[in-house]
C-alpha positions as CSV (number, residue, x, y, z in Angstrom):
1,M,-77.7,28.5,-81.8
2,S,-76.0,25.6,-83.8
3,K,-73.0,23.6,-82.5
4,H,-70.8,24.9,-85.0
5,A,-71.8,28.6,-84.2
6,L,-70.9,27.9,-80.5
7,H,-67.5,26.7,-81.7
8,L,-67.0,29.8,-84.0
9,I,-67.9,32.0,-81.0
10,V,-65.3,30.1,-78.7
11,V,-62.5,30.2,-81.1
12,M,-63.2,34.3,-81.8
13,V,-63.3,34.9,-78.0
14,S,-60.1,32.9,-77.5
15,I,-58.4,34.8,-80.3
16,V,-59.7,38.2,-79.0
17,A,-58.5,37.2,-75.2
18,M,-55.0,36.0,-76.8
19,A,-54.7,39.4,-78.6
20,G,-55.6,41.4,-75.7
21,A,-53.3,39.4,-73.4
22,G,-50.5,39.9,-76.1
23,L,-51.2,43.7,-76.0
24,A,-51.1,43.8,-72.3
25,L,-47.8,42.0,-72.0
26,K,-46.2,44.2,-74.9
27,A,-47.4,47.4,-72.8
28,R,-45.9,45.8,-69.7
29,F,-42.6,44.7,-71.2
30,I,-41.8,47.2,-73.9
31,P,-39.9,50.2,-72.5
32,E,-41.5,53.6,-73.0
33,S,-38.6,55.0,-75.1
34,F,-38.8,52.2,-77.7
35,G,-40.1,53.5,-81.2
36,L,-39.6,57.2,-80.5
37,Y,-36.6,57.0,-82.9
38,G,-38.0,54.4,-85.3
39,A,-37.5,50.6,-84.2
40,Y,-34.8,51.7,-81.5
41,R,-34.9,52.1,-77.8
42,A,-33.8,55.6,-77.2
43,D,-32.9,55.3,-73.5
44,A,-29.9,53.1,-75.0
45,I,-28.1,56.4,-76.2
46,D,-28.0,57.5,-72.6
47,E,-27.1,54.3,-71.1
48,E,-24.2,53.7,-73.6
49,A,-23.1,57.5,-72.8
50,R,-23.0,56.6,-69.1
51,R,-20.7,53.4,-69.6
52,A,-17.5,53.6,-68.5
53,V,-14.6,54.2,-71.1
54,R,-12.9,50.7,-71.4
55,H,-10.5,51.7,-74.4
56,G,-8.4,54.6,-75.1
57,T,-6.7,56.0,-78.1
58,N,-2.7,56.4,-78.4
59,A,-3.2,59.9,-77.6
60,S,-4.6,58.9,-74.2
61,C,-1.4,56.7,-73.6
62,F,1.1,59.2,-74.9
63,G,0.3,61.9,-72.4
64,C,2.1,59.9,-69.5
65,H,4.5,58.0,-71.8
66,P,6.2,60.7,-73.9
67,Y,9.4,58.7,-74.6
68,E,7.4,55.9,-76.1
69,A,5.2,58.2,-77.8
70,T,8.1,59.9,-79.6
71,I,9.7,56.5,-80.7
72,H,6.3,55.0,-81.7
73,L,5.4,58.2,-83.8
74,E,8.7,57.8,-85.8
75,G,8.4,54.2,-86.2
76,D,6.6,51.8,-88.8
77,H,3.8,51.1,-85.9
78,T,2.2,54.3,-85.9
79,T,-1.2,53.0,-86.8
80,I,-1.2,50.3,-84.1
81,S,-3.0,50.8,-81.1
82,C,-1.0,50.7,-77.9
83,E,-3.9,48.4,-76.4
84,F,-3.0,45.8,-79.1
85,C,0.1,45.0,-77.4
86,H,-0.4,46.2,-73.9
87,G,-3.8,45.4,-72.8
88,T,-6.9,47.5,-72.0
89,Y,-6.7,51.2,-71.1
90,S,-9.3,50.6,-68.4
91,D,-7.0,48.1,-66.8
92,H,-4.6,50.8,-66.4
93,I,-6.2,54.1,-65.9
94,T,-9.6,54.9,-64.1
95,D,-10.8,58.6,-63.6
96,K,-7.5,60.1,-65.2
97,K,-5.5,58.0,-62.3
98,K,-3.2,55.0,-62.5
99,T,-5.1,52.1,-61.0
100,G,-3.4,49.1,-62.6
101,T,-0.2,48.1,-64.2
102,L,-0.2,46.6,-67.3
103,P,1.9,43.4,-67.9
104,V,5.1,43.9,-69.7
105,K,5.9,41.3,-72.3
106,K,9.1,39.7,-72.0
107,G,11.3,37.0,-73.5
108,Q,9.6,34.6,-75.9
109,E,6.3,36.5,-75.2
110,I,7.7,39.4,-77.3
111,T,8.4,37.3,-80.3
112,T,4.9,35.6,-79.9
113,L,3.2,39.0,-79.9
114,C,5.2,40.3,-83.1
115,L,4.3,37.0,-84.9
116,R,0.6,38.0,-84.4
117,C,1.2,40.2,-87.4
118,H,4.7,39.4,-88.8
119,N,4.4,35.8,-89.5
120,T,4.6,34.4,-93.0
121,E,2.2,31.7,-92.2
122,I,-0.7,34.2,-92.1
123,K,-1.6,34.0,-95.8
124,A,-4.5,36.3,-95.9
125,R,-2.4,39.6,-96.2
126,S,-0.2,40.9,-98.8
127,T,3.6,40.9,-97.7
128,I,3.7,44.4,-99.3
129,V,1.5,45.9,-96.6
130,I,3.3,44.2,-93.6
131,K,6.6,42.6,-93.9
132,T,6.5,39.4,-92.8
133,V,9.1,36.7,-91.4
134,G,9.3,32.9,-91.3
135,M,10.8,32.0,-87.7
136,P,13.2,30.5,-87.5
137,D,14.3,31.0,-91.1
138,H,14.8,34.7,-90.4
139,L,16.9,34.1,-87.5
140,A,19.2,31.8,-89.6
141,K,19.3,34.2,-92.4
142,Q,20.4,37.1,-89.9
143,N,23.0,34.5,-88.6
144,V,21.9,34.8,-85.1
145,K,20.9,31.9,-82.6
146,V,17.4,30.6,-82.9
147,T,16.8,31.4,-79.4
148,H,16.9,35.2,-79.9
149,T,13.7,37.2,-79.3
150,C,12.5,40.0,-81.7
151,N,13.6,42.8,-79.4
152,Q,17.0,41.7,-79.1
153,C,17.7,43.3,-82.5
154,H,14.3,45.4,-82.8
155,H,13.1,48.3,-81.0
156,V,9.6,47.1,-80.0
157,H,8.1,50.7,-80.7
158,A,9.8,51.4,-83.9
159,P,11.2,48.0,-85.2
160,L,13.7,49.5,-87.7
161,K,15.2,52.0,-85.1
162,Y,18.2,49.8,-84.0
163,I,18.5,48.3,-87.5
164,N,18.8,51.7,-89.2
165,E,21.3,52.9,-86.5
166,A,23.3,50.0,-87.0
167,K,23.5,50.7,-90.9
168,K,24.4,54.3,-90.3
169,I,27.3,53.2,-87.9
170,T,28.6,50.3,-90.0
171,G,27.8,51.8,-93.5
172,L,26.2,48.4,-94.5
173,M,23.2,48.5,-96.6
174,E,20.4,45.8,-97.0
175,A,20.2,43.8,-100.0
176,E,17.1,44.5,-101.8
177,S,15.0,41.3,-102.2
């Protein structure tokens, strides 16, 4: 046998050995359920179904908080998730029992929270969709101190509730801008 033929045999045997090792590793490490539904691990569906619920819907909050639910559903924030402002459902409820208290925003935290959406500095959204304000200009236009927080004039669950009630009582109408 020639020297070149021996090299070819060594290369071929090496390729076959590496392919065999690769197939053995594949059989060892790829789960049995992989490929049952195409290029997907079928057991992942059951694993996800067993995972504890982390986020709830507004309806899951309204069962225990009917007062807030009524106001929220009448206000302009009906499409906003309770979790957006209050935190994750699972930090408060586990197995339908209260297991924690979500922090309540106070003072300047409320304004910071409101400005996450209502800040005119967010240029990527239309002012038609979300009424935005520029702080402290908004407070100056309303003739109130710049230290005021949003909830001193606005109800946090229905922002125009206090404003509309005040308009009814005083008979004042807001000028169209």
